N, C-alpha and C positions, 0 to 999 in steps of 0.2 A: 802663948802670945796672941791677944784678943784683937779681931780687925773687923772692918766692915768691907765684903766686897762685893764688887759688880760683877755680875752672870753676863746679862744683856742687857741692850739701852731698853728703854722705859720700863724695867722691871725695878722693884724697890731692893735696896744694897740688904744682903743677908749677914747675919752674923757667923762669925767663924772663928773658933779657936783652936791652936796647935800648940802643942810641948816644944817645939823646936822654933827657934827664932830665927832670920835670915843669917847667912853667914858673910863676913864682908871679904869681898874679892882684895886683891893686889894692892890696888890703890883707892881702896871704898872704907869707911866708919860706918862702924854700927850705932846708930843713932837711937838712944832711949828717948820717944818722945813724950814731951809734956803736952804741946798744944799744937793746934793745927786748924789754920783758918777753913772756911768752907766758902771757895770762889764761886762765881756767876762761871770759870771753865769747868769747873766740875759737873755743873747743870747741864752745860751742853755734852758735855760727855754722855752723863746718864741719861739726856732727853735724846742723844742718838744725834745730833748736831754737828759734832765731830767724829767722823768715821776712822772705823779701825781703831780702835783702842785694841792692846794687851788684853785679852779675854782668858781666866778670870780676871780681874784687876782691883787693887785696892787703889782708889783716888785718893786726892790731895796732896796739896805741893807748896801748901805755907806753914812749914814744918818746924817747930822749934825744939828743941831738945839739949841732950847733954850727949858726948860722944861716950860708948860705954865700951867699945874694943874697934882696933884699926889693922886694917893690912899689911903684911911685910912690906909694900914699900913706900907707904904713907907717911909724910915727910910735914904737911901741911898745920894738922890737926894733930890734938893727943888726947889720950883717954880724960875725961871731966870738963874739956873745952865747949861751952854754950853755941851752938853753932844754928843756924838758918837754914833750912833746904829749899831752894826755890824752884819754878818751875821749868828753868831750862838746865837737865839733870847730865848732859854730855854731848860732847862737840868731837867732830873728827881731828880738830887743827891742821888739816892739810889743803882743803879745799881754798878755791879763790876768796869765798867769803870769811873763810876762818882768818885768812892769811892778811887779809884787808881791815880787819877788826870789826867786822860785822860777824860774826859766830852766830848772833840771833838769825841770820838766814839760811844756817849751814843745813844742804838739803840733808844729810846723815843725821843731823840732832833727833837728840830722844830725851822725852821730856818727863817729870816728875807726875806720876800719878797718871800719866796716859800709856807711854811704854815702859816706865818704870815704876812698880808699886810704889806708893806714896805713903800718906800720913794718916789715913783714918785707922790707924792701928796702933799699937803699944810702942813698936819699934820698928825702923827701916834700914835699910841700906841706900849710901848717898858716895859719888863720887867725891874724894876730898877736896877736886880741883873747883868743885861749884859747890862748897859749903862755906858761908859767910858768918864771921863773929857777931853773935849779936849784941848791940852795944848795951853799955849798963845802963839801969836806969829803968828799962822796960820788965815786966814780968811777961811772961812767959806766954802768955795768953795776949796780952796788949801787944807784943813785937809780931804776933801771928802774921797780921794784914800787911806788914810792912813787904814780906817777902813774895808777894803778888801785887797786889791793890796798891801796894804804895810804890811798886819796883814799875809797874806798867805807867803808873799816873806820871812818875817821874819821868820815865821815857817820852811817853806821851807831852810834857811840860817841854823838853828838851825839844822836840819835833815843833812844837808850836812857835818855836822862836821868843823873843824879846817883846812878846805884847804887853803892850799896857791893860790894854782892857781885853780880860779872858774870858771867854762864854765856858761853862761846864754841863754839859748834858746829861741827865741822870746823876742823881745825887744817891747813889751807893757807897760801897766800904772804898774804892779808888778815889772818888771823888772829895771824901771826906777826909782824904790825907790828901789830896792835891790842891784843895783851897788854900788848906794850911801853909803846904810850900809856897805855894803863888804868894800869899800875902806878906811870908818871909821876905822875899825876892822882892816885895815893891809894887806888883802889879793888884790892878781892880779886879774883881771878880765877881761876875755875873751866874748866878745858878738858876737850872732849869729844872723843875719836876716835871711829874705829869699833873696834867689838867685836874685842880682838885687837890692834889697833895699840899694841904695847905702847913702837914707836919714837918712834911721833908723839907720845904721852902726856910720854918723857923728852924730846922735842926742847921741849914746851910747858913742863914744867918749867924745863930751862935758861935759858928767857927768860923767867921770872917769874912763871909760873902756881902759886897757893897750892896748886893740887889738879888733879889729873889722873885722866881714866879715861874711860870705855867710855861712849856714848852711850845705851844702854841702862840705864844706873844711875842712880840718884838722889844728888845732890851732898850730902856731909856737912853741910851749911845750906842753906836755902830761899835761892835767889836773886832780888835784886830786879829784876835784867831778865838777858835772855839775848838773843845776837845767833847768828842761825843763815847761816854762811856755806855750810854744804854744801848744793846745789842738792837736798833730800829731803825732801818732804812732810810723812812721819812723824816728822822731828823735831821738828814744829809742838806737836804734842799732848805729846812727851815732855818739849817746854820749859815748856811750860804747866803740867805736873806739877810741875815742877821749881821753878817762881815762887810766890813769897809774893805774898800780897794786894796790887792793887794795881800789881803789876809788868807790866813790858812785854818782849814777844816781838816783834825784832826780824827777817824776812825780808831780810837783805841782799845777796841773788842776785837777777840779772837774769833768772833762769830756774829753776825750779823744779817737782821733779813734782808730782802731784796729793796735795792735803793730806787725808788720811783723815778720816771721821768722827769725831767724840768728844764726849764728854757734856759737857755745858753746863756740870755743876758743876766742870771744869777751867777753865773760861773765868771764872766767877764771881768775885765780890768783887772787881770792878772791875779784871781784869786788862787788857789790851789786846794786841792782833796787829795790826803795823802793819809795811808794806814799805818799802825802800829805792829810790828812782827816781833813778839817775845822780848826778851833782854838781853842784853850782855851782862858779862862779869865786872863790866866798867860801870854800867849803870849801878848793878850791885854795891859797889865799893862806894861812888859815889852817893849813891841816896843814902846809904846807912849813916855814912858820916854826917850826913846834912839831917835826919833824923833824929841822930843821938844828939845833935848841936843845939835844933830848937828850942826845946824837943816836940816832936811830932805827938799829938794826943789822939789815942785810937779810941772809938767808941765800940766797944764789943758787947755781943751776947754770948753767954757760954753754955755747952751742951754736952751731956754728957757723951761718950763715945756711940753707945748703943741707940741714942737719939738721932743718929746723922738724917734719918730719911724724914724728920719731921723739920729738920734744921731744912734740908733741901726743898721742902714744900713753903716753908716760909720765904726762903730767899725767894723760889719762883712765882710766889704770890706778892713783892715785894713788901712783905713785912718785916725785913727786920733792920733797924735803923744803926747804920755802921757797918759792924762786919759778924759774923757769925763764927765762932770759934769753938772746934771739940776740944775738951779736955779729958783724954781718955784716964 
């Protein structure tokens, strides 16, 4: 089994080959991987910004494949099913968070491609309870970004509320899906990219954004809510300045640089700043149903498995339009 393995932060992933694939546990499925998205969260792990990953580690948590074998107690999936494996890989089911429908906050949660070997490989194992059926109509590579970029974008949209005028800061893999869902819901979308990124602004408009400009600009109308996908803390006060009274600014990344101090007056008038943490299985079920119905159109650039370090470098440089996807 071929895989790309992280041995330590700040080091390139190494190629590994083993004759023995992983064995599924009692409630696990063995997945033959057809595609795996390369997510900014993977970059945070490789760059040491997310501490204490399992090492050595096979990263990757936007996994699409078919079930090749199942454990003895598996009931939800069958051999031959096409499934997706997301970031949330296991929760305890017992804590107050899990029992109140907030399993995304489970203190004992384990995550695919972080504490559990993920999809930068030909095969992986996953808890059957955290595998999602993939809607028909998506090929494997097109479906891969739905498993994190799509899911986190959808949860961020939920937490942003029923905003008529919605700002999206950072127009990468998550935003290029979120803009389509927002437009489907009847929202106006204002896209913000790095200053000088005219290509990103054109891309946003091509996907339905009503306006696109630089992140240091104010939109032509005050926003009801904003979602920050870029891991840049300085965008929080920028988004607050662009948001109207009672508006919400959602920080959608798992890691962000420090937020600089800002005057209280841009938070006043009942503006809210909040974060998004992980996802729930309910998010996955709801979003994938919507994605199949619309349908969502993902833009991908495909890389062979052995080229993952080049894909990560391109992602780090902001040189990917849409999402990078590994095809083993």
